[in-house]
C-alpha positions in Angstrom: -154.0 -6.0 -121.0 -150.5 -7.4 -120.4 -147.7 -4.9 -119.8 -144.7 -5.1 -122.0 -141.2 -5.0 -120.5 -138.0 -4.9 -122.4 -135.0 -6.2 -120.5 -131.6 -5.0 -121.8 -128.8 -7.4 -120.9 -125.2 -6.1 -121.1 -121.8 -7.7 -120.7 -121.6 -7.7 -117.0 -120.7 -11.0 -115.3 -124.1 -10.7 -113.6 -125.8 -11.3 -117.0 -126.8 -14.8 -115.9 -129.0 -13.2 -113.2 -131.1 -11.6 -115.9 -132.5 -15.1 -116.7 -134.0 -15.2 -113.2 -135.4 -11.7 -113.6 -137.0 -12.7 -116.9 -138.5 -15.8 -115.4 -140.0 -13.9 -112.4 -141.5 -11.3 -114.7 -143.0 -13.9 -117.0 -144.6 -15.6 -113.9 -146.1 -12.2 -113.0 -147.8 -12.2 -116.4 -145.6 -9.6 -118.0 -144.8 -9.8 -121.7 -141.0 -9.8 -121.7 -138.6 -9.3 -124.6 -134.8 -9.4 -124.1 -132.3 -7.3 -126.0 -128.7 -8.4 -125.6 -125.4 -6.9 -126.4 -122.7 -8.9 -128.1 -120.7 -9.0 -124.9 -123.7 -10.4 -123.0 -123.9 -13.2 -125.5 -120.4 -14.3 -124.5 -121.8 -14.8 -120.9 -125.2 -16.3 -121.5 -126.9 -17.5 -124.6 -130.0 -16.1 -126.4 -131.8 -19.5 -126.3 -132.1 -19.2 -122.5 -134.0 -15.9 -122.8 -136.0 -17.2 -125.8 -137.1 -20.3 -123.8 -138.0 -18.3 -120.7 -139.7 -15.3 -122.3 -141.2 -17.2 -125.3 -140.3 -14.1 -127.3 -137.5 -13.7 -129.9 -134.3 -12.2 -128.5 -132.9 -9.2 -130.2 -129.1 -8.9 -130.4 -128.4 -7.8 -134.0 -129.5 -4.5 -135.4 -129.3 -5.9 -138.9 -131.2 -9.2 -138.5 -134.6 -7.8 -139.5 -137.2 -10.2 -140.7 -140.0 -7.6 -141.3 -140.3 -4.3 -143.0 -140.3 -2.6 -139.6 -137.1 -3.1 -137.5 -137.8 -5.1 -134.3 -136.4 -2.5 -132.0 -138.6 0.3 -133.4 -141.8 -1.9 -133.3 -140.9 -3.0 -129.8 -140.3 0.6 -128.7 -143.8 1.6 -129.7 -145.4 -1.0 -127.4 -143.0 -1.0 -124.5 -144.3 0.0 -121.0 -140.9 -0.3 -119.2 -137.3 -0.6 -120.3 -135.1 -2.3 -117.7 -131.3 -2.7 -118.1 -130.2 -5.4 -115.8 -127.3 -5.8 -115.5 -126.1 -2.4 -116.8 -122.4 -1.9 -117.4 -120.6 1.5 -117.2 -120.3 1.2 -121.0 -124.0 1.1 -121.5 -124.6 4.0 -119.0 -122.0 6.1 -120.8 -123.4 5.4 -124.3 -127.0 6.1 -123.1 -126.0 9.3 -121.4 -124.2 10.6 -124.6 -126.8 9.4 -127.1 -124.6 6.8 -128.7 -126.6 4.2 -130.7 -124.2 1.6 -132.1 -125.9 -1.7 -131.4 -129.5 -3.1 -130.9 -129.6 -2.2 -127.2 -128.4 1.4 -127.4 -130.5 2.0 -130.5 -133.6 0.8 -128.7 -132.7 2.9 -125.6 -132.7 6.0 -127.8 -135.9 5.1 -129.7 -138.1 4.2 -126.8 -140.4 6.7 -125.0 -141.3 4.6 -122.0 -139.9 4.7 -118.4 -136.4 3.4 -117.9 -135.0 1.5 -114.9 -131.2 0.8 -114.7 -129.7 -1.8 -112.4 -125.9 -1.2 -112.5 -123.5 -4.0 -112.0 -119.7 -3.5 -112.2 -116.5 -3.5 -110.3 -116.4 -1.2 -107.3 -113.7 1.0 -108.7 -115.6 1.4 -112.0 -118.8 2.3 -110.1 -117.0 4.9 -108.0 -115.4 6.6 -111.1 -116.5 10.3 -111.2 -117.4 9.8 -114.9 -119.8 7.0 -114.1 -121.3 8.8 -111.2 -121.7 11.9 -113.3 -123.4 9.9 -116.1 -125.8 8.4 -113.6 -126.6 11.8 -112.2 -127.3 13.1 -115.7 -129.6 10.2 -116.5 -131.3 10.6 -113.2 -131.9 14.3 -113.9 -133.5 13.2 -117.2 -136.0 11.0 -115.4 -134.2 7.6 -115.6 -134.7 5.5 -112.5 -131.9 3.5 -110.8 -132.0 0.5 -108.4 -128.8 -0.5 -106.8 -126.1 -1.4 -107.1 -125.7 -3.6 -104.0 -122.7 -4.3 -101.9 -120.9 -7.5 -101.3 -118.4 -10.0 -102.8 -117.8 -9.3 -106.5 -116.8 -11.7 -109.3 -113.4 -9.9 -109.5 -112.6 -11.1 -106.0 -113.1 -7.8 -104.2 -115.8 -6.7 -101.8 -117.7 -3.5 -102.2 -120.4 -1.6 -104.0 -121.2 -2.7 -107.6 -123.0 -6.0 -107.3 -126.3 -6.3 -109.2 -128.9 -5.6 -106.6 -131.0 -8.7 -105.6 -133.5 -9.8 -108.2 -136.5 -9.5 -105.9 -135.7 -5.9 -105.2 -135.6 -5.2 -109.0 -138.9 -7.0 -109.4 -140.4 -4.9 -106.6 -139.2 -1.7 -108.3 -140.6 -2.8 -111.6 -144.0 -3.4 -110.0 -143.9 0.1 -108.4 -143.0 1.8 -111.7 -145.8 -0.1 -113.6 -148.6 0.8 -111.1 
């Protein structure tokens, strides 16, 4: 039976890399559905993920075509929830139980394993609040992969890059064994 993976895409500049992640997972015969934040949609379009995953993309909590909201139905069949890229904003909301969009609502309604791949500016990543939120989530059983180090879109170099996609795929395969 095919494993179901939900990929949460947030408003990091690395959002375009989630298309590569989606493609690789589909090629590995995973059933992939993407949930995007409104900020992510400013960086990459829903049609990209729809075409690659061959599943509807969820980005609006109120666009419900069935009696059962998509994010709840999906939460019941999800084997792994991957947020890649994950912003500090998502990490903070998830840590504090804030559900104000489709992605954060799904995050709080799911019961499956969670893997977060952070991607943000180095100074944001190093903030004590962000580090504390990551520790709290880790203590709750949330898995992390990355971030990586290198040249960032903001023009600086340091820790905060989305870790390479093959590393995320390897971690997903480990968690689904």
